[in-house]
ZAMIKE-480889 format. One record per residue (C-alpha): x, y, z; residue in three letters. Coordinates in steps of 0.1 Angstrom, whole numbers, plus 5000, padded with zeros to 4 digits. Example, Ala and Ser with C-alpha at 12.3 -4.5 7.8 and 13.67 -1.06 7.14 Angstrom:
# ZAMIKE-480889
512349555078Ala;513749895071Ser;
This chain:
# ZAMIKE-480889
508949054975Unk;508948654976Unk;505848384979Unk;506148265012Unk;506747924996Unk;509948034981Unk;512947975002Unk;515547844974Unk;515547974935Unk;513847624924Unk;510647704940Unk;509448014920Unk;507048004895Unk;504548174882Unk;502248204911Unk;504648354931Unk;505448614905Unk;502048654908Unk;502248684947Unk;504948954946Unk;503249154920Unk;499849184943Unk;502449264972Unk;503349554948Unk;500049634938Unk;498949664977Unk;501449874984Unk;500650124956Unk;497050104965Unk;498050155004Unk;501250345009Unk;502150055033Unk;505449875035Unk;505149505034Unk;506149445069Unk;505649765091Unk;506849705127Unk;505450025135Unk;502149925131Unk;500049685159Unk;500449325161Unk;497749265137Unk;498549505112Unk;502349465108Unk;502249215076Unk;500449385052Unk;499149065032Unk;497448945064Unk;496349275068Unk;494749325037Unk;493548995026Unk;490148995046Unk;489349305030Unk;489949244995Unk;486549044992Unk;484949395003Unk;485249664974Unk;484149924998Unk;487249845021Unk;489049844990Unk;488050194979Unk;488550315016Unk;491950185011Unk;492650374983Unk;491150694991Unk;493150675026Unk;496450695002Unk;495250984980Unk;494051195009Unk;497751175026Unk;499451214992Unk;497451544985Unk;498551645023Unk;502051605015Unk;501851734983Unk;499652104999Unk;502352085028Unk;504852125002Unk;503252354983Unk;502552575013Unk;506252575023Unk;507152624988Unk;504852954988Unk;503052794958Unk;499152764975Unk;497753034945Unk;496752654926Unk;494352624958Unk;492452914954Unk;488752854946Unk;
């Protein structure tokens, strides 16, 4: 992922590396792609969508929680399909 100001190789700096790392971290936290045209216009760019929320710890927790629920639901569906639901008994 390139920082917006990096249009040529000589433009890369430590700041652009940090930007790229931040985008990867947002992807991991939210499970979203950096650019997603299937989302509403205001949510298509991950960085623009997430930036206002990064100052609110509750919003960040919600982003992470949504991702965890999505991942666990997918795992349960996979296990159900493979007949491994014994792990989910109380």
